C-alpha positions as CSV (number, residue, x, y, z in Angstrom):
1,M,33.5,-131.4,196.8
2,T,33.7,-128.6,194.4
3,S,35.0,-125.1,195.3
4,Q,31.5,-123.7,194.8
5,A,30.0,-126.3,197.1
6,K,32.6,-125.5,199.8
7,V,31.8,-121.8,199.6
8,K,28.0,-122.5,199.9
9,L,28.7,-124.7,202.9
10,Q,30.9,-122.1,204.5
11,V,28.2,-119.4,203.9
12,W,25.5,-121.6,205.5
13,L,27.7,-122.4,208.5
14,L,28.4,-118.7,208.9
15,I,24.7,-117.9,208.8
16,V,24.0,-120.6,211.4
17,V,26.8,-119.4,213.7
18,V,25.6,-115.8,213.4
19,F,22.0,-116.9,214.2
20,V,23.1,-118.9,217.2
21,L,25.3,-116.1,218.6
22,G,22.5,-113.6,218.1
23,G,20.1,-115.8,220.0
24,V,22.6,-116.2,222.9
25,T,23.4,-112.5,223.0
26,G,19.7,-111.6,222.8
27,G,18.9,-114.0,225.6
28,S,21.7,-112.7,227.8
29,L,20.8,-109.1,227.3
30,D,17.1,-109.8,228.0
31,R,18.0,-111.5,231.2
32,L,20.4,-108.6,232.1
33,Y,17.7,-106.1,231.3
34,L,15.0,-107.8,233.4
35,S,17.4,-108.1,236.4
36,K,18.1,-104.3,236.2
37,S,14.5,-103.2,235.5
38,P,13.2,-101.3,238.6
39,G,9.7,-102.8,238.1
40,E,11.0,-106.3,238.2
41,R,13.4,-105.8,241.1
42,R,10.7,-105.8,243.8
43,G,7.2,-107.0,244.3
44,P,5.5,-110.3,245.0
45,H,6.2,-111.9,241.7
46,R,10.0,-111.3,241.9
47,M,10.0,-112.3,245.6
48,M,8.1,-115.5,244.8
49,E,10.5,-116.5,242.1
50,R,13.5,-115.8,244.4
51,L,12.0,-117.8,247.3
52,K,11.1,-120.6,244.9
53,S,14.6,-120.9,243.7
54,D,16.5,-120.1,246.9
55,L,14.4,-122.2,249.2
56,K,13.7,-125.0,246.7
57,L,10.0,-124.8,247.5
58,N,7.7,-127.6,246.6
59,D,4.5,-127.0,244.6
60,E,2.3,-127.0,247.7
61,Q,4.5,-124.4,249.4
62,V,4.5,-122.2,246.3
63,A,0.7,-122.3,246.1
64,K,0.3,-121.4,249.8
65,I,2.8,-118.6,249.6
66,R,1.2,-117.2,246.4
67,T,-2.1,-117.1,248.3
68,I,-0.5,-115.3,251.2
69,F,0.9,-112.7,248.9
70,E,-2.5,-112.2,247.2
71,E,-4.2,-111.8,250.5
72,S,-1.6,-109.4,251.7
73,R,-1.9,-107.2,248.6
74,K,-5.6,-106.9,249.4
75,E,-4.9,-105.8,252.9
76,F,-2.7,-103.0,252.0
77,N,-2.3,-100.6,249.0
78,Q,1.2,-100.8,247.6
79,S,1.3,-97.0,247.0
80,R,1.7,-96.4,250.8
81,L,5.0,-95.4,252.2
82,L,7.3,-98.2,253.5
83,E,7.5,-96.5,256.9
84,C,3.8,-96.8,257.4
85,P,3.2,-98.8,260.5
86,L,0.2,-100.7,258.9
87,Y,2.5,-101.7,256.0
88,L,5.2,-102.9,258.4
89,K,2.7,-104.9,260.5
90,S,1.3,-106.4,257.3
91,R,4.8,-107.3,256.0
92,E,5.7,-109.0,259.3
93,R,2.5,-110.9,259.4
94,T,3.0,-112.0,255.8
95,R,6.5,-113.2,256.6
96,A,5.4,-115.1,259.7
97,R,2.7,-116.8,257.7
98,I,5.2,-117.8,255.0
99,R,7.6,-119.1,257.6
100,E,4.9,-121.5,258.8
101,T,4.8,-123.2,255.4
102,L,8.6,-123.7,255.3
103,T,10.9,-126.4,256.7
104,P,13.3,-125.3,259.5
105,E,16.2,-125.2,256.9
106,Q,14.1,-123.1,254.6
107,Q,13.0,-120.8,257.4
108,K,16.7,-120.1,258.2
109,R,17.4,-119.2,254.5
110,F,14.1,-117.2,254.3
111,D,15.3,-115.1,257.3
112,E,18.6,-114.5,255.6
113,I,16.8,-113.4,252.4
114,N,14.6,-111.0,254.4
115,T,17.6,-109.5,256.2
116,Q,19.4,-109.0,252.9
117,R,16.2,-107.5,251.3
118,D,15.6,-105.2,254.2
119,A,19.2,-104.0,254.0
120,E,18.8,-103.4,250.2
121,M,15.7,-101.3,250.9
122,G,17.5,-99.3,253.6
123,K,15.7,-100.9,256.5
124,D,17.3,-101.8,259.8
125,H,15.1,-104.8,260.7
């Protein structure tokens, strides 16, 4: 291999390495940004993804819980204060309905998640 061919190969390898590192860095930063974004931290979509991964929900359970979240959103406007009794009742009713779709092991983990989430939100439930 000639000296010029080696240099070309090294340049192409450098370009590929830089491209791959840029992709990895971009993907990592995007994931970090989404995890820190206030809009993505809470809400039914984020909660659904967390339940799906933490509880290892099957497709039927995911569909039922999504429906429960959609129905709950219709019941109560999200702009209300967290301390509103109607919101708290709605949230507890939603949690109870979700628990009904879970296995006993998943129910235990779901309760742990809710306790942790309530603590994060400054609730003593």
